[in-house]
C-alpha positions as CSV (number, residue, x, y, z in Angstrom):
1,M,0.0,0.0,0.0
2,S,1.3,3.5,-0.8
3,I,-0.7,5.2,2.0
4,E,-1.5,3.5,5.3
5,V,-3.2,5.4,8.0
6,S,-3.8,3.6,11.3
7,Q,-5.6,5.0,14.4
8,L,-4.6,8.5,13.5
9,L,-5.4,11.1,16.2
10,K,-5.1,14.9,16.3
11,Q,-6.5,16.9,19.1
12,Y,-6.8,20.7,19.7
13,G,-7.6,21.0,23.4
14,E,-10.6,18.8,24.0
15,Q,-11.6,18.8,20.3
16,K,-10.6,15.7,18.3
17,A,-10.0,17.0,14.7
18,V,-9.1,13.5,13.6
19,N,-10.4,10.6,15.8
20,L,-8.6,7.3,15.4
21,A,-8.9,7.3,11.6
22,S,-7.7,4.3,9.6
23,F,-7.6,3.6,5.8
24,K,-5.4,2.4,3.1
25,V,-4.8,3.6,-0.5
26,G,-2.9,1.5,-3.0
27,R,-0.9,2.3,-6.2
28,G,-3.1,3.1,-9.2
29,E,-6.1,4.2,-7.0
30,I,-7.8,7.5,-7.2
31,V,-9.7,8.0,-3.9
32,G,-12.0,10.9,-3.1
33,F,-11.7,12.2,0.5
34,L,-14.9,13.9,1.5
35,G,-16.5,15.6,4.5
36,P,-18.2,18.8,5.6
37,N,-16.1,21.9,6.5
38,G,-14.1,21.2,9.6
39,A,-14.5,17.4,9.4
40,G,-10.8,16.7,9.5
41,K,-9.9,16.3,5.8
42,S,-7.2,18.9,5.5
43,T,-5.8,18.0,8.9
44,T,-5.5,14.3,7.9
45,M,-3.8,15.3,4.6
46,K,-1.3,17.5,6.4
47,I,-0.4,14.7,8.7
48,I,0.1,12.3,5.8
49,T,2.4,14.8,4.0
50,G,4.4,15.5,7.2
51,Y,3.4,19.1,7.5
52,L,1.5,18.4,10.8
53,Q,2.5,16.1,13.7
54,A,-0.1,13.6,14.8
55,D,-0.9,13.1,18.5
56,G,-1.4,9.4,18.0
57,G,-1.5,6.6,15.5
58,N,0.7,6.2,12.4
59,A,0.8,7.4,8.8
60,I,2.9,5.3,6.5
61,V,3.7,6.4,2.9
62,C,5.5,4.1,0.5
63,G,6.6,1.9,3.5
64,L,8.1,4.8,5.4
65,D,6.8,6.2,8.7
66,V,6.0,9.9,8.1
67,S,7.0,11.0,11.6
68,K,10.4,9.3,11.3
69,N,11.2,10.1,7.7
70,P,9.7,13.6,7.0
71,I,12.3,14.6,4.3
72,N,12.2,11.3,2.4
73,I,8.4,11.4,2.5
74,K,8.2,14.8,0.9
75,Q,10.4,13.5,-1.9
76,K,7.8,10.8,-2.6
77,I,4.7,13.0,-2.3
78,G,3.3,15.8,-4.5
79,Y,1.1,18.0,-2.3
80,L,-1.3,20.7,-3.4
81,P,-2.7,22.3,-0.2
82,E,-6.0,24.0,0.0
83,A,-4.4,27.4,0.6
84,N,-2.0,26.9,-2.3
85,P,0.8,29.2,-1.1
86,L,2.6,30.8,-4.1
87,Y,5.1,33.7,-4.6
88,P,3.1,36.3,-6.5
89,D,6.2,38.3,-7.6
90,M,7.8,35.3,-9.3
91,Y,7.2,34.3,-13.0
92,V,5.6,31.0,-13.6
93,R,8.7,29.4,-15.1
94,E,10.9,31.0,-12.5
95,Y,8.8,29.6,-9.6
96,L,8.6,26.1,-11.1
97,N,12.4,26.2,-11.7
98,F,12.8,27.1,-8.1
99,V,10.6,24.1,-7.0
100,A,12.6,21.8,-9.3
101,G,15.7,23.0,-7.6
102,V,14.3,22.2,-4.1
103,H,13.7,18.7,-5.3
104,K,17.2,18.5,-6.8
105,I,15.9,17.6,-10.3
106,S,18.9,17.2,-12.6
107,N,17.3,18.6,-15.8
108,R,15.2,21.4,-14.5
109,K,14.4,23.0,-17.8
110,E,13.0,19.8,-19.3
111,A,11.0,19.1,-16.1
112,V,9.5,22.6,-16.1
113,E,8.4,22.5,-19.7
114,K,6.9,19.1,-19.3
115,V,4.8,20.1,-16.3
116,I,3.7,23.4,-17.9
117,T,2.4,21.5,-20.9
118,L,0.8,18.8,-18.7
119,T,-1.2,21.3,-16.6
120,G,-2.1,23.7,-19.5
121,L,0.0,26.6,-18.4
122,T,1.7,27.3,-21.7
123,V,-0.3,30.4,-22.6
124,E,0.2,32.0,-19.1
125,S,3.7,30.7,-18.5
126,K,5.5,34.1,-19.1
127,K,3.4,36.0,-16.6
128,K,4.0,36.7,-13.0
129,I,2.0,34.4,-10.7
130,G,0.3,37.5,-9.1
131,Q,-1.1,38.4,-12.5
132,L,-2.9,35.0,-13.0
133,S,-6.5,34.2,-12.4
134,K,-7.4,32.0,-9.4
135,G,-7.8,29.1,-11.8
136,Y,-4.4,29.4,-13.3
137,K,-2.8,29.9,-9.9
138,Q,-4.4,26.5,-9.0
139,R,-2.7,25.1,-12.1
140,V,0.7,26.4,-10.9
141,G,0.2,24.7,-7.6
142,L,-0.7,21.4,-9.3
143,A,2.3,21.8,-11.6
144,A,4.6,22.3,-8.5
145,A,3.1,19.1,-7.0
146,L,3.8,17.1,-10.1
147,I,7.2,18.4,-11.2
148,H,9.3,15.8,-9.3
149,D,7.2,12.9,-10.6
150,P,6.1,11.7,-7.1
151,E,4.7,8.3,-6.3
152,V,1.8,9.8,-4.3
153,L,-0.4,12.8,-5.0
154,I,-2.2,14.5,-2.1
155,L,-4.6,17.1,-3.6
156,D,-6.7,19.3,-1.4
157,E,-9.5,20.9,-3.5
158,P,-7.5,20.7,-6.8
159,T,-10.3,22.2,-9.0
160,S,-11.0,25.1,-6.7
161,G,-11.5,28.3,-8.7
162,L,-11.5,26.6,-12.1
163,D,-14.2,27.2,-14.8
164,P,-16.0,24.2,-16.2
165,N,-13.6,23.7,-19.2
166,Q,-10.6,23.9,-16.9
167,I,-12.2,21.5,-14.5
168,I,-12.5,18.9,-17.3
169,E,-8.8,19.5,-18.3
170,I,-7.5,19.1,-14.7
171,R,-9.8,16.1,-14.2
172,N,-8.1,14.4,-17.2
173,V,-4.7,15.2,-15.7
174,I,-5.6,13.6,-12.4
175,K,-7.1,10.5,-14.1
176,Q,-3.9,10.2,-16.2
177,Q,-1.7,10.5,-13.1
178,G,-3.8,8.0,-11.3
179,Q,-2.9,5.2,-13.7
180,N,0.5,4.7,-12.1
181,K,0.4,6.9,-8.9
182,T,-1.6,6.9,-5.7
183,V,-4.0,9.8,-5.6
184,L,-5.9,11.0,-2.6
185,F,-7.9,14.2,-3.2
186,S,-10.6,16.2,-1.5
187,S,-13.3,18.2,-3.2
188,H,-16.6,19.8,-2.4
189,I,-17.7,19.3,-6.0
190,L,-19.2,15.8,-5.7
191,Q,-19.8,15.5,-9.4
192,E,-16.0,15.7,-9.8
193,V,-15.5,12.8,-7.4
194,E,-18.1,10.7,-9.2
195,A,-16.3,11.5,-12.5
196,I,-12.8,10.6,-11.3
197,C,-13.0,8.1,-8.4
198,D,-14.0,4.5,-8.0
199,R,-13.6,4.7,-4.2
200,V,-14.7,7.3,-1.6
201,I,-13.7,7.9,2.0
202,I,-16.0,10.1,4.0
203,I,-15.0,11.7,7.3
204,N,-17.3,13.6,9.6
205,K,-16.2,15.3,12.9
206,G,-12.9,13.4,12.7
207,N,-14.4,10.0,12.3
208,I,-14.3,7.9,9.2
209,V,-18.0,7.2,8.4
210,A,-17.6,5.5,5.0
211,D,-14.9,3.8,3.0
212,D,-16.2,1.9,0.0
213,T,-16.4,1.8,-3.7
214,L,-18.6,4.5,-5.3
215,A,-20.9,1.8,-6.7
216,N,-21.5,0.2,-3.3
217,L,-22.2,3.5,-1.6
218,Q,-24.7,4.4,-4.3
219,K,-26.6,1.1,-4.0
220,G,-28.4,2.5,-1.0
221,K,-28.8,-0.6,1.1
222,K,-32.3,-1.2,2.3
223,E,-33.3,2.1,0.7
224,K,-35.8,2.9,-1.9
225,H,-34.8,2.6,-5.6
226,V,-36.4,4.3,-8.6
227,V,-37.0,2.3,-11.9
228,T,-37.6,4.6,-14.9
229,I,-39.1,3.5,-18.2
230,Q,-39.7,5.3,-21.4
231,F,-41.9,4.1,-24.2
232,K,-42.1,5.0,-27.8
233,E,-45.8,5.5,-27.7
234,R,-48.3,7.0,-25.2
235,V,-49.3,4.5,-22.5
236,D,-52.3,4.3,-20.3
237,K,-51.0,4.2,-16.7
238,N,-53.8,1.8,-15.7
239,I,-52.0,-1.1,-17.2
240,F,-49.5,-0.8,-14.3
241,A,-52.1,-1.2,-11.6
242,Q,-51.2,-4.8,-10.9
243,L,-47.5,-4.3,-10.6
244,Q,-46.1,-5.7,-7.3
245,Y,-43.6,-4.0,-5.0
246,V,-44.4,-0.5,-6.3
247,Q,-44.5,2.0,-3.5
248,Q,-45.1,5.1,-5.7
249,M,-45.6,5.8,-9.4
250,E,-45.0,9.0,-11.2
251,Q,-45.8,9.9,-14.9
252,P,-43.6,12.9,-15.8
253,Q,-44.6,12.5,-19.5
254,T,-47.2,10.6,-21.4
255,T,-44.5,8.1,-22.5
256,D,-42.4,8.2,-19.2
257,F,-43.0,6.5,-15.9
258,K,-41.1,6.3,-12.6
259,F,-41.6,3.5,-10.0
260,A,-40.3,3.8,-6.4
261,T,-39.6,0.3,-5.1
262,T,-37.5,-1.8,-2.8
263,N,-37.3,-4.6,-5.4
264,P,-36.0,-3.0,-8.6
265,E,-35.2,-6.3,-10.4
266,S,-38.8,-7.6,-10.0
267,I,-40.2,-4.3,-11.3
268,R,-37.9,-4.4,-14.4
269,K,-39.0,-8.0,-15.1
270,Q,-42.7,-7.2,-14.7
271,L,-42.4,-4.1,-17.0
272,L,-40.7,-6.2,-19.7
273,E,-43.5,-8.8,-19.5
274,L,-46.2,-6.1,-19.7
275,S,-44.5,-4.5,-22.7
276,V,-44.6,-7.8,-24.5
277,K,-48.2,-8.5,-23.5
278,H,-49.4,-5.0,-24.7
279,N,-47.1,-4.8,-27.7
280,L,-45.3,-1.7,-26.3
281,N,-41.9,-0.4,-27.6
282,I,-39.4,0.4,-24.8
283,V,-37.0,3.2,-25.5
284,S,-35.1,3.0,-22.2
285,L,-35.4,1.0,-18.9
286,Q,-33.0,1.7,-16.0
287,T,-32.7,1.7,-12.3
288,E,-31.6,5.0,-10.8
289,G,-28.9,4.7,-8.1
290,H,-28.5,7.0,-5.2
291,S,-26.4,10.0,-6.0
292,L,-23.2,10.7,-4.1
293,E,-24.8,13.8,-2.7
294,E,-27.6,11.8,-1.2
295,V,-25.1,9.4,0.4
296,F,-22.9,12.2,1.6
297,R,-25.9,14.0,3.2
298,S,-27.2,10.8,4.9
299,L,-23.8,10.2,6.5
300,T,-23.0,13.7,7.6
301,T,-26.2,15.8,8.1
302,N,-27.4,14.2,11.3
303,T,-24.2,14.9,13.2
304,A,-22.5,17.7,11.3
305,T,-22.8,21.2,12.5
């Protein structure tokens, strides 16, 4: 495992910012780290990267204990913090060359040009950082995190301040990097997490409340499902009166129907049988899963403040 967090604890007085958190992230995984404001996301990330000392537990990165190997850990991690501290009076290339020097990269010029192209900074690369928009400043921070080709990427709100087109571009960069790196990133844009991640960790008030694949979280165990069907022709809703396991039926359009149920497979089978019996043409038939937003709210609303 590239990241192993075990019983991690961080306290500020009596408040436990991170309360015995444990999880693992392997190479080639892109994992979304979610939680309300103040839940402990950034604190956990700072401990993993060695910028903050834990009060208990262990954080292991690439087999090394973070607390015992802070310098070696920083060589293996690319970190984009939420605040993204930059030098506004430095030019983009000048700053990235400086970061490359800190990492003792042998061919700095090649590394700088490569990461500028990768993060889409070419057009703005001759400007001072202070002249850039927030979105391009975010790209500079991402470029600095990637310049030494780290094994692990820790990204705290990487798409903050980006417009929709820029978000797609950075999303593609993250997905590309995730093919051979370990990526842990936080975001308040849940659609981004759904687009990039296969697995999600949710933290609330310092406690890990979920750690599972996105598909499993969205199944909504013991929850209500919605089966939607669209026909080519207009359909009389009365033909569905005998359907079993239907809790509620809606008809948004004359050709469209929605069925709330706890047994979606049975509903789908019955609908197929009815369409054959009445010679109806089905355009689409699908089961709607629970959105990540619904899952997030169900796990954090009751206890979050």
